[in-house]
N, C-alpha and C positions, 0 to 999 in steps of 0.2 A: 198157147194164142197169148196168155198173159207175157211169156217172155218175148214175143216179137214185139209185142207193145209197148214193152218197155225197151227195148233195143231202139225201137224207132224215134221212141222219146229223148232218148239221148243224144241220136243222131240227130235231133231237130230241136234243140231246148227251147228253142224261143215260141212254139206251139203250145209249150207246157205254160209259159209264162202268159201268154195271150189267152189263155183256159182261165187262167189263173184271175187275170185282168177280168173278164168276162163275168166268171163265178163272183167276184166282190162286186162290181157294178148290179148283179142280181140282187145278191146281201141288201146292198144300200137300197135297191130298189123296193123290196121287202119294209126295211127300216122306214121308208116317207109312206108307204103303203099302211104298215101299222100304225105308224106315229099320226096320220091322217084320220084314222078311224078310233086312236085315244083321244084327240082333239074332239071330235065329234060327240064323244060319249058313248060309241057303239059298245067297248068293252067294258065299262063303269059296272054293270049286273055283273059281269064276269070276275073282272077282279076284286071288288068287295068281297062276293061268296067264298074264293078262296083265302083271302085275307083273316076274314071274321071265323069260319071253319078251322084254319090252321091254329089261329089265337085258341079257340074254345078248346080244340082237343091237346093244345101242349101247356097252358096256364096251370097254375096251380103251385102248389108245396110238396109232390111226390119227388123224391129223391133221384127217379129216373128225369123227372121233369127240371128238376134245381142242376141235375149235372149236362141235360140238354141244352138249360139255354147258357151255362159256361163253355160247354163247344161250341156253339153257335157264335158266342162273343170270341173266340179263339178264332175259328175258323174265317171270319168275316175281317180278322184283322191282316189275314194274308194276303188279301185284296185292298187294303188300305194304302194311298201314294206311297205314302213314307215305306214301308216294307216293299213295293213294287222298285220305288227306286232305288234302294239298298241290294236286291236282288240283283236288277239289271246291273247296280256298278261292279258289284263280287264277279259276276260271272262276265262281265265284259272285261274287267282285271285280268281273271284267269286264263281268257282268249289272249289277250295282247301278250301274256306272259309266256303264251303258249305258242305264238309267232303264229295267230288266228285271225290277223287284225282286220282280216273280210269279212268275219262272222261277225266280231264283237260290233263293227261299224253295222254291220246289219241288224244285229240288235239292238243297237241303240237307235237306229233309224226308225224300225219298227216301233218300240217304243212310243217314241216321241212323238211320230207321227200319230200312232194309235191315242195317245192322250190329247192330241188336238182336235180329231176327230171327234170325241167322245165329247169335249168342251163345246165344238160348234153344235152337234145336236143337241146338246143340253139346252143350249142358248135357243137355237131355233124353237123346239118345240115348250120350253119353259114350264114346264108340267109341275102343276104342286105336289106334294109329297102327300102321301096315305093320312088320312085323317079319322079312321075308321076305327083303329085298334091303337093303343098306349104305345108310344117309340121305345125301343129298349136298347137304343143305341144311338149316338150323333150324327149329325148329318151336315152336309154343308149347302151344294148346290141344286139345281132342280131334279127333277125326279125320272124322265123319259130321254134316254134310254140310263140303266143301272151303271154307272162308273165302276162299281166294284166287278160286276159282271164282265163288264166289257173289258177294261183295262187287264185283267186277270185272265181273260181269254186272248188278248193279245200277246201278254206278257208271257206265260205259262207255255200256250200252246206253241207260240215261236221257240221259244227256248226248248221244247220237245222236239218240235221239228227238226231243229237244228243238230241235237243232238242224235235224232234218226238217221241223219245223214251221215253219222260216224261210227254209229254201230254195223256190225258184219252179218247179222240173222235178221230176217225176218220175226222172228218170234222177240228178238230184243226189242225193235222198233215199234212192236203192237204194244207189247208192255209199257213203254215210256209213253206213246200217246194216249192209253188207256189212262195210267195215273194221272197226265195234265188234264183230260176231261174230266175226270173224278173231281180233281180239285178244282178245276173251274166249277163244275157243277156245284158242290159242296158250298163254294164262296157266295154263286147266285141265291142258293137255297138259303142260306145264311141271311139275307137279305129280305126275303119273304118273313123268315120265323121272326124277326125283330122288328118286323111292322113300318120299315123303313122307304119299302118301295112296293110297287104294285107287281102283281105278275109280269104284265104288259111290259115293262119295265126293264126287268130281269131277260126274259126270252129277248129281247129286243138287242139287251146289250152281248148276250151269248151269241146271237146271229150274226150281228156286226164284227164283234171282236172275231170270232173265227171266220168268218169271211177276211179280214185282215189280217189273220196269222197265215191264211194259207197262201196270200200273195206274196206275203214276205219270205215263205219258206220257198214258194217257187224261185225268188229270185234268187235265194241262195243256190237253190240248186241249180238254175242255170250258170250260175259263175262258176261251181266247181264241173257241170258237165261241158261250159265251153273250156275248163284248164284240162279236163281231160280227153278233149276230142283237140285240143290245139296243136300245130305242127311242132316237133321235136326240133 
């Protein structure tokens, strides 16, 4: 059954892209619904409870708590704009040198449009940052959705999807995707630990970023499938 579905998808790659567009549209609808709940204050009690309990459980000078604080600062740096730009630039340069110009352009396009979408959503909802715990890191723009969570999901998951297209076995593809999911999850959680985002900010960032990554992965897959099935 799986083999038949995979073969059919390769013969009709446009259906995969259409499905990805539908999934992306669904994720955006979820974001707008969640954003409306946030702006109406329906998630306030939940958001406050998570942040305060997390801070009470982890604050202090115990060695493991000090180590955790340092680790979270390191993890959150992996989702900074400067870090993500460097990652995209280096990987894109590698792909260009490897004569994978199409993949390089897709990665840049996915990253740039994902960043624009994050900015647009932040401007639209303009949610204030948390004020119930002390901030352990600096921050810039509005709170919803989390830029670190969303942009890291867009870039690291898109990277994983592009790499997965090139590896020969399912085991390797699963491993690559799991690594990207784990990294994206850790970056989002670091924003909660540092007290600079509400839980719903991070969840919204994960959802929107993942949907955007799936969309661009499907576009890359469509290009490869079209090339493979084009007349010789």
